[in-house]
N, C-alpha and C positions, 0 to 999 in steps of 0.2 A: 615177751613174746619171743618164741624161738623159730628157727627157720622154717619148720614145718608149718607152723601156724602161719605164716607168711604166705607159703605156698598154697595153703588151703584156700585163703582170701583170694588168692589171684586165680585159682582154677575155677572154669566155668562151671555152673551148675549141671549136674546129671540132667538127662532128658526128662526122667520122671520127676525130678524136682522142679524142673523148669515148667512142666506141664501143671504140677500142683501149684505153682506160684501163679501161673497165668490163669487158672481156674479160680483161684482166691480172688485175684484182682477183678475178673469179669463178674464174679457173684458179688462182690463188695459194691462194684460201681452200681449194680442193679439195686441193691439193698439200701445203699446210702442215698441214691437218688430218690428213692421211694419214701425211705423213712427218716433221713437226716443222719447226721454224724453219730447220733445215739443208738443206731440200728444195732441188732442183737448180732455179736460176733460168733455165737453158737449158730445161729441160723446161717449166716455167711459160710462158715465151715460146713454145714450139712449141704447147702446148695452147691458147694464147689465138690462135695464129695469126698472130703477129707475131715481128719479129727481137729479138735480145737488146738491141740498140741502141734499138729503140722502148721496151723496158722500162726501160732505164737512163734515157732521156729523161723518162719519166714518173715514175720512182721511181729517184733517183740511189744510194740504198743498200738492202741488204736489209731493213733495219729500216724504211725508209719504206714499202716494199711490205709487210711484216709487219703494220705498224699499219693500213694500210688495209684490209687483209684481216681483221684481228681485230675491227673496229669491231662487227660485229653480235653476236660473241661477248662482247665487252666490255659491250655494252648488255644482253645477256641476263643476264650476271653482275650487273650493277647494279641491274636491276629486281628481280632475286631478293633482293639484298642489303639493299635498301631496305625490302623485306617484313619481312626478319628483323629489321632494326634498329628497327623500329616495334613489334616484339612485346612485350607486356607482361611477360611470365614471363622472367626472366634466362638461365636454363637452356634454355629452349625457343628464345630467340633465338640463343643461342650455337650449339646444334645445328643450326637452320635455316641459320644463316649458312655454317657448314662444309658442310652438305649441298649447298646451292646451289652454293658454290665449287667442290666436288669433282664435282657433276654435270656443270657447265660444262667442268671439267678432263678428265673423261672422255670427252667429246664431241668433242674436239679436240686433236689432239697439239701443234700450234702454240701454243694456248693453255696447255696443259700445261707446254711448254718455257718460255713467256713468265712463267708463274707461278715457276719454278724459278730463274730469272736476273736478274741486274740488268745495265743496259746503261748505265753510267756515261757522262756528256757528254751525254745525250739528256734534254732537259727534259720531254719529253711522258711518256715511260716511268718516269722517275724520279717525276714527280707522281702516276702512276697507281698504282705500287708503294707510294709513300708513303701514299696514301690507303687502299689495301687493309690496310695494315699498321696504320694508325690505327684502321681499323674492327674488325680482328680483336682489336686490344687493348681496344676499347670493349666488345665482347660478352663478351669473356674477363673483363675487370675486373669487369663487372656481375655475371656469374655467380659470380665469387670472392666480391665483396661480399656476395651473397645467401647465402653459405655452401653454394653448389651445386657449385662447382669447386674442386679442390684449389688452395690458395693458392700452390703453388710452380711451377705451369706459367706459362712465358713466351711470347712471340711467337716465340722461337727454336724452342720445342717444337712450335708448330703449323707453322712452316715445315718442320722436319723431317717432320712428318707429310705436308706436301704433297709432298715429296721422295719420301717413301716410297710415297704413294699413286701418284705418277706411274710408278713402276716396276711396281707391280701392274696399273696400267692397262695399261701396255705388254705384260705378260705374258698378261693374261686378256681383252683386248678383243675377240678374234675369236671365242672359245669361252664366255667367261662376261662379258659386258659389264657387269654389275651387280655383279660380286664385290667391287668396291672398297667397296659400302656395308656389307658385312659387317665388312670391316676397319676401317672408320672407327667403326662402333658398337661394335665390341670396344674400340677405342682411347678412345671416348667414356666407357666404362663405366669405364675405368682413370683418367679425368680426374675422375670425382666425387670429392667431398671425402670421403665416407665410405671410398673406397677408398685413402686417402693412407697411404704408407709412406715412411720416409726413403730417399732416392735417394743413391747414392754419389758419383754425377758431377754437377757443377753445370752449369747452362745455359750455352750460348754466350753471349757477350756480343754487343751489338748490332753492335760493329765486326767481331766474327769472323762473324757471320752475314752482313753486308753483303759482306764480302771473299770469303766462300764462294760467294755467288751471282754475284759477278763473276767468279770464278774457272770457274764452270760455264759462262759465256758466253765465256770465251777458251779454254777447252778444247775446244770442238765444233767 
């Protein structure tokens, strides 16, 4: 890399380039929210009023565009998650964390898809997923240690719940957009320690869970 290349990287985008980028992000937010992460990039470019080549100049991969589009949703999730993590009652914190997660999931199919999948090889998405998983385990373990949540629940069980909720959202969002809350609270009732009964199937291992999330990203 020569000095002129470095200077070009440091130089702010021209006004017209910034406007094109902003239009692409706005169009991507609408299209990913409506259609999920596999939304047409060509349609996003058309909606933004630019060529597909311009889209790829700003965002070389679909994942680059997705992450730029999801930043407000991710911040919305982080803000709610922080509130839940600071709650004193372990069960209330567990419930509040999942309610916040599922509320953001329900409002955006792109975020819904992002939650359900893993994108190996991308440091940013891997970090975000790792942090989410650690937070889920934190609120879950606290609730279990307090005797409020059944002791045999694992992270994989919560991710399975996220997958299930994603299908419920797909089926009900147009006619009953808050139906997911009933299903969540039915499951939360089943997660209470006093409801525990032996389960004939063991939980998925961490490796099985990761592979399943990667598989979802490869089959779409």
